[in-house]
N, C-alpha and C positions, 0 to 999 in steps of 0.2 A: 403303449400310450399314456402312463401314468409318467414314464420320463420324458414324454413331450409337454403335458402337465405340468412335470415340475419345475421342467426349464421354461415355459412359458410365464409362470408365476414367481420365477427367480429373475426375467427378464422384466416384468411390468416393475418387480419393488426396485429393481437397478434404476429405472430409469427415473421412478418416483424422487429413489431418494436423493439424485444424482443434479435434477433441474430444482431450481427455485420455486418454490410454492407460490401460488398466486397469492395465499394471503398469509403474512404470521413473520415467524424469524427466521432468518436466513444469516448463518455466517461461514466467512473466508478468513481463512490463517494467509495473512502476510507475514511471509518469513524476511527476515534482515537480509541473510544473502542471497534474495529467489533474484532481486531484480524484481521486472514489472510480475505481477499476478495476476491472471487471468479470473476476473470473477464470475464467471457466466452470469451476467448482468448486465442487461443491452439496457443503453440507457439512452433517452428525446432532448433538443434543444431545453434548457431552461429548464428540466424536471428537478423536483427537489425531491430527495431522497432521504428520508429519516433512517439513522444510522449511530452506532457507538463503537467509538473504537476504545478497548481495551488494550494492554502489558506494557512491555518494557524490551526496548532495540540497543543495543550498544555496538553504533558505529566507526570505533577505531579503539583497538588498544591503547589505556594508559597507566602506567606506573604504580601504582598502590600509594605510592608517598606522595601523590599529587592532590591537591583539595582541589577546591572547587576555585575557577571558574574551570575546571582539568575535566568535569565529570565528562566523558565520552558516551556516559546513553542517555536515553529521556523516553518518555511515553508517546502518545499518538502529535503531541505540539511540538515536539522536538526540542534541539536543545535551546531553547529561548535567549540564556544569557551570554548570547556567544553572536558569532556573524554570523548569514543568513549563507547559503552554499560559493551562492555566486561572489558576494563580497570576500571569502575570504580565499577565492583562486585569482583572484589578484595579486597575490605574495611572490616573490621569485620563485618560491619551490616546486610551480605547479608548474606542470609538463604534461597538455589535455594529450600528445601520444600516447602517455604514462598510465595518467587517472582519466582521462574522458572529461563527457562535461557535465554538470549537475544533471540532478534529475527534474528540479526546479529550481535555477538560479536563484529566485526569491523566498525560497523557502529554508526553513531551518535547517541543519544538519539532524538527522533522524527522523525528520518531519513526516507524517503520511502523507501521499501524494497522489493526485490522480492522474489517470491519461487515458482518451479516446483519440485513436487515428493520431494525429500528430501535435495534440492539443495539449499540452501539460498544464496542472493546476495545484495549488496546493488545499489539504482540506483541513487535517492537523487533524484537531482533537474535537470539531466543532461539531453538533448534535445533527448536521444535515450536511449531504454532500449537494452541493448546488451547480448542475452543469453546464457551461457556460454557452452564451445563444451560439444559434449554428453550428453545433458541435452533437454529433448522433452516432450511435455504434457502442461496438462492445467494452465496458468500462474495464479500463485495469488500475489495479492500488501498486506504489511500491513504498521501501521508507528510501527519505530522501538521502542521496550518498553520491559520490561520482560516481558513473558506468564502470569503470573497470576495480573499483575500488570495494565491491561487494564482498569479497572472499572472506574478510576478516571480522564481519559482523558477526553477531548475536544475536539470538532471541527472534521474537514474533510480537505482530499486533494480531488480537484476533475482532476484524470487524463486523458488526450486523447489523446487516439491512435488513427493517420492517416495512412489509409491503403491508397493504389494505386492498381489501376486495374492491 
């Protein structure tokens, strides 16, 4: 009986800690190498979620002797000194069969981005995540990069969702 009680208590604790709280803060780690990260948050059309994103992600290796604007990393706003991902892939170097598409073409490299279903959009370091109209479902987050280029990334963002009662 003690063993059964202990298992039930452990199971309840696991469920409580695994699910987002109805009120308070909920953190999600968005690893730079992971691609799309399931947040455990379900969103609805036009929903506004207060968030805070922190951290640093390196999206490419750049030799140390190079200086700005060749810095390969950024915070959640992305590498705002350069081109967006979509602008950069217009060059001769880009082969979609090798690198894949950008997570969000009009977002900067390394910027925090979101996806629900087939809809993607830039989030950056905004204090709120605004869900596009007509979109609902599980929310995924990622670092903006080319689909097949996540393996050389480093670092992570921590995104804190603030829920109210």
